[in-house]
C-alpha positions in Angstrom: -13.3 -24.0 11.6 -12.2 -21.7 8.5 -14.3 -18.9 8.0 -14.8 -16.6 4.9 -12.8 -14.0 6.3 -9.6 -12.1 5.1 -7.7 -10.4 7.7 -7.0 -7.4 6.8 -3.9 -5.2 8.2 -4.1 -1.5 7.0 -1.8 1.5 6.8 -2.7 3.3 9.7 -4.1 6.9 7.6 -7.7 8.0 7.3 -8.0 7.3 4.1 -7.4 3.6 3.8 -9.0 3.1 7.5 -12.4 4.4 6.4 -13.4 2.9 3.7 -10.7 -0.2 2.3 -12.8 -2.7 3.1 -15.4 -1.4 0.9 -13.3 -1.1 -1.8 -12.2 -4.8 -1.4 -15.3 -6.1 -1.6 -15.6 -4.3 -5.1 -12.5 -6.1 -5.7 -13.7 -9.5 -4.6 -17.3 -9.6 -2.7 -16.9 -13.5 -2.0 -14.9 -12.7 1.2 -15.6 -10.8 4.1 -12.9 -8.2 5.0 -12.1 -8.1 8.9 -9.9 -4.8 9.7 -7.3 -5.9 12.5 -5.3 -2.9 12.1 -6.2 -0.1 12.5 -7.8 -1.7 15.4 -8.6 1.2 17.6 -10.8 4.3 16.8 -12.1 7.3 19.2 -15.6 8.4 18.3 -16.6 11.7 19.9 -20.2 12.6 19.5 -20.7 14.7 16.7 -17.7 14.1 15.1 -16.2 11.5 12.9 -13.9 8.3 14.0 -10.1 9.2 14.7 -7.6 6.6 14.4 -5.6 6.0 18.4 -2.6 8.2 18.6 -0.6 5.2 19.5 -1.0 3.8 16.2 -2.3 6.9 13.8 0.2 6.9 10.8 2.1 3.5 11.0 3.5 3.0 8.0 6.5 0.8 6.7 8.7 -1.4 9.0 6.6 0.8 12.0 3.4 -0.9 10.6 4.6 -4.8 9.9 6.0 -4.6 13.5 2.3 -3.6 14.7 0.8 -6.4 12.3 3.2 -9.2 14.3 2.6 -8.2 16.8 -1.7 -8.6 16.3 -0.8 -11.7 14.5 0.6 -13.3 17.9 -1.7 -12.1 20.0 -5.3 -13.4 18.2 -3.4 -16.4 16.5 -5.9 -19.0 17.0 -8.7 -16.5 15.3 -6.7 -15.6 12.5 -5.8 -19.0 11.8 -9.5 -19.6 11.0 -9.5 -16.6 8.4 -8.8 -17.8 4.6 -5.8 -15.5 3.9 -4.0 -12.4 5.6 -4.1 -9.1 3.6 -1.4 -6.2 4.3 -1.6 -3.1 2.6 0.5 -0.1 2.9 1.9 2.8 0.8 5.2 2.3 -0.4 6.2 6.2 -0.8 8.8 5.3 -3.0 10.5 2.2 -0.9 11.0 0.2 -4.0 12.9 3.0 -5.8 15.8 1.4 -8.0 15.1 -2.0 -6.5 15.1 -5.3 -9.1 12.1 -7.8 -8.9 14.2 -10.1 -7.5 14.7 -7.9 -4.5 11.2 -7.0 -4.1 10.7 -10.6 -4.0 12.6 -11.1 -1.1 11.6 -8.7 0.6 7.6 -10.1 0.3 8.7 -13.4 0.8 10.4 -12.4 4.2 7.6 -11.2 5.5 5.1 -14.2 4.6 7.7 -16.5 6.1 7.4 -14.4 9.2 3.5 -14.3 9.3 3.5 -17.9 8.8 5.8 -18.7 11.0 3.8 -16.8 13.8 0.9 -18.6 12.8 2.6 -21.9 12.5 0.6 -22.3 9.3 2.8 -22.8 6.3 -0.2 -22.7 3.9 -1.8 -19.3 5.1 -2.2 -17.0 1.9 -0.7 -13.6 2.2 -1.7 -10.8 -0.1 0.3 -7.4 -0.5 -1.9 -4.3 -1.4 0.9 -1.7 -2.2 -0.4 2.1 -3.0 2.7 3.2 -4.8 3.8 5.7 -4.1 0.3 6.6 -2.0 -3.4 6.3 -2.4 -4.1 9.5 -4.0 -2.3 7.9 -6.8 -5.1 5.4 -7.2 -7.4 8.8 -6.7 -5.5 10.0 -9.7 -5.1 7.1 -12.0 -9.2 6.8 -12.1 -9.7 10.3 -12.4 -13.4 10.5 -13.1 -14.1 8.5 -10.2 -11.5 10.2 -8.2 -10.1 14.0 -7.8 -13.0 14.6 -10.9 -16.2 13.1 -9.2 -15.0 14.6 -6.0 -14.6 18.3 -6.9 -17.4 18.2 -9.4 -20.1 16.9 -6.7 -22.9 18.9 -5.1 -20.7 18.8 -2.0 -18.7 22.0 -3.5 -21.8 24.0 -3.1 -20.4 27.7 -3.5 -19.7 27.0 -7.4 -21.9 26.7 -10.3 -21.2 23.1 -12.0 -19.9 24.1 -15.1 -17.3 26.3 -12.7 -16.4 22.8 -11.5 -16.0 21.3 -14.3 -14.1 24.1 -15.6 -12.1 23.1 -12.4 -11.4 19.8 -12.7 -10.3 20.1 -16.4 -7.7 22.8 -15.1 -6.4 20.8 -12.3 -6.0 17.7 -14.4 -3.9 19.4 -16.6 -1.6 21.5 -13.7 -0.7 18.1 -11.9 0.1 16.1 -15.3 2.6 19.2 -16.0 3.6 20.5 -13.2 3.4 17.5 -10.5 3.6 14.4 -12.3 5.7 15.6 -15.1 7.4 12.6 -16.2 5.5 10.1 -14.2 2.3 11.5 -15.8 1.7 8.2 -17.6 3.1 5.8 -14.9 1.8 7.6 -12.0 2.9 4.5 -9.2 6.7 5.1 -10.1 6.2 9.1 -9.0 8.0 10.5 -6.3 11.8 10.9 -7.0 13.5 13.8 -8.7 16.9 13.4 -8.9 17.8 12.6 -5.5 15.0 14.2 -4.1 11.8 12.2 -2.8 8.4 14.4 -3.0 5.4 13.3 -1.4 2.4 13.2 -4.1 -0.2 13.7 -1.0 1.5 17.2 -0.2 2.3 18.2 -3.5 -1.9 17.7 -4.3 -2.6 19.6 -1.0 -0.6 22.7 -1.7 -2.1 22.5 -5.4 -5.7 22.6 -4.7 -5.3 24.8 -2.0 -3.1 27.5 -3.1 -1.2 26.8 -6.8 -4.2 26.2 -8.9 -5.9 28.7 -7.7 -3.1 31.4 -8.4 -2.2 30.0 -11.5 -6.1 30.6 -12.9 -6.1 33.7 -11.7 -2.9 35.0 -13.6 -3.2 32.8 -16.8 -6.9 31.7 -17.1 -8.8 32.7 -20.0 -12.0 33.2 -18.3 -11.5 35.1 -15.4 -14.9 35.5 -13.9 -14.6 31.5 -13.2 -10.8 32.0 -11.8 -12.4 34.6 -9.4 -15.1 32.5 -8.3 -12.7 29.5 -7.6 -10.1 31.4 -6.4 -12.4 32.3 -3.2 -14.1 28.7 -2.6 -14.0 27.6 0.6 -14.4 24.1 -0.3 -11.6 24.0 -2.7 -9.0 22.2 -0.6 -7.6 18.2 -0.1 -8.1 16.3 3.2 -7.1 12.7 3.8 -9.5 12.5 6.7 -12.4 13.8 4.7 -11.8 13.2 1.0 -9.4 10.3 0.7 -12.5 8.4 2.6 -15.1 9.2 -0.1 -12.8 8.5 -3.0 -11.8 5.0 -1.8 -15.5 4.3 -1.9 -16.0 5.6 -5.7 -12.8 4.7 -7.4 -13.3 1.4 -9.7 -10.7 -1.3 -9.0 -11.1 -2.6 -13.0 -9.6 0.8 -14.1 -6.8 1.2 -11.5 -5.6 -2.6 -12.7 -5.3 -1.0 -15.9 -3.8 2.0 -15.1 -1.7 1.1 -12.2 0.0 -2.0 -13.6 3.3 -2.4 -11.7 1.8 -2.9 -7.7 -1.8 -2.4 -8.0 -2.3 -5.0 -10.9 -0.7 -8.3 -9.8 -2.7 -8.1 -6.3 -5.6 -7.2 -8.4 -5.9 -10.3 -10.3 -4.6 -12.6 -7.5 -7.5 -11.3 -5.1 -10.0 -11.2 -8.3 -9.2 -14.6 -8.7 -8.9 -16.5 -5.4 -11.8 -18.4 -4.5 -13.1 -20.2 -1.1 -12.2 -23.5 -3.3 -8.9 -22.4 -3.6 -8.2 -21.6 -0.1 -9.8 -25.1 0.8 -6.7 -26.7 1.5 -5.9 -24.2 4.6 
């Protein structure tokens, strides 16, 4: 019997594993999103869940290999779902690829999923974060990084100081990190032949670069001094990524991440129980 579930296979990182189902429900709340991957977590008393080291960090072809293993193992159960959703960071994978090549890549995955399930009608969604989920937190700045660093969790800074920091941070990221990709963040990554990982850049900027820059260039030295000594101004995928995944707004991403997020967002928004009745 077909249920109202969508079987989800996610990048095995902390940002996605903790809150992606919550995010997907904001896109379309008609379905239940069952997470099959990451499917193992470790919980120690007084500590947050951690991902089993055997699957932690899985992405790309290694992620797909694990997806196929789980599909085969739980074939009957997943065939009762309305669709399969595969979410992954691109990390520049489609750089200089034509639309034809991208569509062929996705078609091969769809064919493999359907062959394993022995179900030629199974709907398959691809939710690509390009280059990483951090791009979403920048694209929806007000509900992403701005909301995070202006919140009361940064309790060693006054609100006006937090506002000053987020304003300066956005300008710095656009100018020094995103550069020509500031208005098209999904295409970020390559500068000549060199690929720069967005999350690594953000981690370094927030922990070190922006603080040093403000001390040397800011017209408000009092704010700069306090910001430079804040213990709470850092970026952690495990801690902060989960929080922002819960606060960003899919509608805003649909407008600003037009290459990879928007098509799947619109497709998933329009997916209904009636549409999937033929499965």
